C-alpha positions as CSV (number, residue, x, y, z in Angstrom):
1,M,4.3,3.5,11.8
2,K,2.3,3.3,8.6
3,A,1.2,0.8,6.4
4,L,1.4,0.9,2.4
5,F,-1.0,-0.8,0.4
6,I,-0.6,-1.1,-3.3
7,C,-3.3,-2.1,-5.6
8,D,-5.2,-1.0,-8.5
9,N,-8.7,-2.2,-7.5
10,K,-10.0,0.6,-4.9
11,E,-12.8,-1.6,-4.1
12,Q,-9.9,-3.5,-2.1
13,W,-8.9,-0.3,-0.7
14,E,-12.1,-0.1,1.4
15,L,-11.8,-3.5,3.0
16,Y,-8.3,-3.1,3.9
17,T,-9.1,0.1,4.7
18,N,-11.9,-1.4,7.4
19,L,-9.8,-4.3,8.2
20,F,-7.1,-1.9,9.6
21,K,-9.5,0.5,11.5
22,A,-10.9,-2.5,13.2
23,H,-7.8,-4.6,13.7
24,F,-4.8,-2.1,13.8
25,P,-6.6,1.1,14.8
26,K,-2.9,3.0,15.9
27,I,-1.6,2.3,12.1
28,P,-2.7,4.3,9.4
29,L,-3.1,2.6,5.9
30,V,-1.8,4.5,2.6
31,C,-3.2,3.2,-0.5
32,A,-1.4,3.7,-3.9
33,I,-2.9,2.7,-7.3
34,K,0.2,2.1,-9.1
35,G,3.9,1.7,-8.4
36,E,4.9,5.1,-9.1
37,D,2.6,6.5,-6.6
38,A,4.0,4.0,-3.9
39,L,7.6,5.1,-4.8
40,N,6.3,8.6,-3.8
41,Y,4.7,8.0,-0.7
42,L,7.8,5.8,0.3
43,Q,10.1,9.0,-0.2
44,F,7.8,11.5,1.2
45,D,5.5,10.2,3.7
46,G,7.4,7.5,5.5
47,P,8.3,5.6,7.5
48,F,6.4,2.6,6.9
49,S,6.3,-0.7,8.6
50,M,4.3,-2.7,6.5
51,F,3.9,-3.3,3.1
52,L,1.2,-4.9,1.0
53,I,1.3,-5.6,-2.4
54,D,-1.7,-6.9,-4.4
55,A,-0.7,-10.1,-6.6
56,E,-3.0,-9.3,-9.4
57,L,-1.3,-5.7,-9.9
58,K,-1.3,-4.8,-13.5
59,D,1.1,-3.3,-15.5
60,E,3.8,-3.0,-12.8
61,E,7.0,-4.7,-11.9
62,R,6.3,-6.4,-8.6
63,N,10.0,-7.4,-8.5
64,L,11.2,-3.6,-8.7
65,L,8.6,-2.8,-6.2
66,S,9.9,-5.3,-3.4
67,I,13.6,-3.8,-4.4
68,A,12.5,-0.1,-3.6
């Protein structure tokens, strides 16, 4: 069981990584900087139980990510 965080702001990666380590230590957090990377993680590193998509994600079609 893993969580996938899609965000183009690497500073937020550290925040969420620390949050998961503190509150969900058994759930590894995988971070992707763009949708293409996230889709690769979904294909090869799954299964994922949680998906977090940054609402301010730039240059990505968030609707397409949610369908995948």
